[in-house]
C-alpha positions, 0 to 999 in steps of 0.5 A: 646907344641902344635902349634897354629892353623894357617890359611893364611890371604888370606884364611880368606878373601876368606871365609869371602867373600864367606860367605857374597856373599851367604847371599846377594844372598838369598835377593830379588833383587833391581834395580836402573836405570836412566830415563829422569827426575831422578833415579828410584828404583825398589825392589821386596818387598811386605811389605808396612812398611819395606823398602829397599829404603829410603831417606837420604837427599835432593837429595840423596837416599839409597837402599840395599839388605842383612840383615835388621839389618845390612843395617838399621844401616848404613841407620840411620848412613848415615842420621845422617852424612848428617844432621850433615854435612848439619847443620854444613856447608851447605846443598850443602856440603852433597854429595853421594860421601862423604857418599859412602866414609864413608860407604866404610870405615865402611864396610871395617873395619867390613870386616877385623876386625870383626869376621863376615862381613856384609851380605849386598850390598848397593847403594847410589844415587844422582840426579843432575841438568841433567842426566850427573850429576847423581851419582850412587855408589855401595858398596859391603860387603868388602867396595869396591866402584863402580861408576855405569853408568845408572843402577845397580842390586843387590841381587840374580842373579844380574849378569844376571839382569844387563845383561838384563838391559844392553840389554834393557836400553837406556839413555832418557827413560821415567819413565814408560819405565824403570819401565816396564823394571825393573819389566820384569828383576825382574820377569825373572827366572834363568831357563827362567821361568817368574814370574808376579809381580804386584804393591803389590809385588813392592817397587818403588821410584824415585829421581825426579830432577824437585821436589824442594829441596827434590827429593825423592818420593815414587810411589804407588797406582793408579799412579804405576798401570798406569805407569806399564801399567795395564788396568784401570777399565772401566769408565762406571763401576764406573759411574754405581756405582754412583761415579767417578774414583779417580785421580791418586795420587803421592804416598804421601810425602817422607819418610825414612823407614827401609828395609826388606830382603828375606829369611835368614834375622833376621826379617820376610821376605818381 
């Protein structure tokens, strides 16, 4: 009688963790950083239809890297959880902490019980009445939860990105300052090379504490261009064309889309 094949449990867990980390490292990075009026989300994502960042509830947002189908299922489940809890009790009972705990249980169960772990990393953030009340929770593939202070980076080369963020970030920075810092960090290569990222390659959103009830807002178009410090078109050029310069918009209403990831995802890369 042949003996059954045996693998030590610690080796199984190590192999699953290595598998998940490799999948996450292939994804394009996402940076979540606090500023003077709320929390900003900056992702390298050229797609305008598939999002890495989305609204969950009134003052809560979700950001992720990894496989699209996996973190999209968690995003939808989070929206359903928040809607049900807010309807059954009160809207103020929906918190980022409770949502992060729910996500942690799901990720932990998949990591230990399923044949393949989720290749994702997510952030659940909630904007408070002031910067001290802001909450940023980072969840990894195995269900681990970390309460981050000020900023967090996910995806490829996240350790180096967080080191650069720690050097350049300070409390009380304006939105324009944190966006330029985040773009600078995203464009930094591992070998010292720099990549120029324009607004067409970025997905930017904020949780603005000054907005009534629904704090989530996407930053697009002329407003994003102005915040990134790009030189606007000369005024005399528009006057010579017989028109006036359009006013910068606010990026439109909040929306809760899906997300797109980098190479290796089951959907086309963004």
